[in-house]
C-alpha positions as CSV (number, residue, x, y, z in Angstrom):
1,M,5.3,-49.0,54.8
2,I,8.6,-48.5,52.9
3,E,10.2,-50.9,55.1
4,W,8.3,-53.4,55.3
5,F,7.8,-53.2,51.6
6,E,11.6,-52.7,50.4
7,K,12.3,-56.2,53.2
8,E,8.9,-57.9,51.3
9,A,7.0,-58.4,53.7
10,G,4.2,-57.2,52.3
11,D,3.8,-56.0,48.4
12,G,1.0,-54.2,49.1
13,F,-1.7,-53.0,51.1
14,M,-5.4,-52.9,51.2
15,L,-6.5,-49.7,53.1
16,M,-10.5,-50.3,54.0
17,A,-11.6,-46.7,53.7
18,P,-16.1,-47.9,54.5
19,T,-15.1,-49.2,57.6
20,Y,-12.7,-46.6,59.6
21,P,-13.0,-43.2,56.7
22,E,-11.7,-40.8,58.9
23,S,-8.0,-43.3,58.8
24,F,-8.0,-43.7,55.4
25,E,-8.6,-40.1,55.1
26,K,-4.9,-39.4,57.4
27,I,-2.8,-42.4,55.9
28,F,-4.2,-40.7,51.9
29,L,-2.7,-37.5,53.3
30,L,0.5,-38.7,55.2
31,S,1.2,-41.1,52.9
32,D,0.9,-39.6,49.4
33,S,3.3,-37.1,49.8
34,N,6.4,-39.8,51.1
35,F,5.5,-41.6,48.5
36,S,5.5,-39.6,46.2
37,R,8.7,-37.9,47.2
38,T,10.2,-41.3,47.2
39,W,9.1,-42.5,44.3
40,Y,7.3,-45.3,45.7
41,F,4.2,-43.9,44.6
42,R,3.1,-45.9,41.1
43,S,1.9,-42.6,39.1
44,D,2.0,-44.1,35.3
45,Y,-1.1,-46.7,34.5
46,E,-2.6,-46.6,31.5
47,S,-5.8,-44.9,32.0
48,H,-7.9,-41.9,34.6
49,L,-10.1,-43.8,35.5
50,L,-10.0,-44.9,39.1
51,K,-12.4,-47.5,37.6
52,I,-10.3,-48.9,34.9
53,I,-6.8,-49.6,36.7
54,C,-9.2,-50.6,40.3
55,V,-10.5,-53.6,37.0
């Protein structure tokens, strides 16, 4: 995913958690540490509420 982002092949990704809940959990657990470590994970949101962030 990082390689696709760097090559401008994608600017975001949609995960279908209701359709594939097990896959969502695996992707989140594996990617969270990698994205945080490499600074590809956004963490400077104005709000701490997911409801406000996603609107």
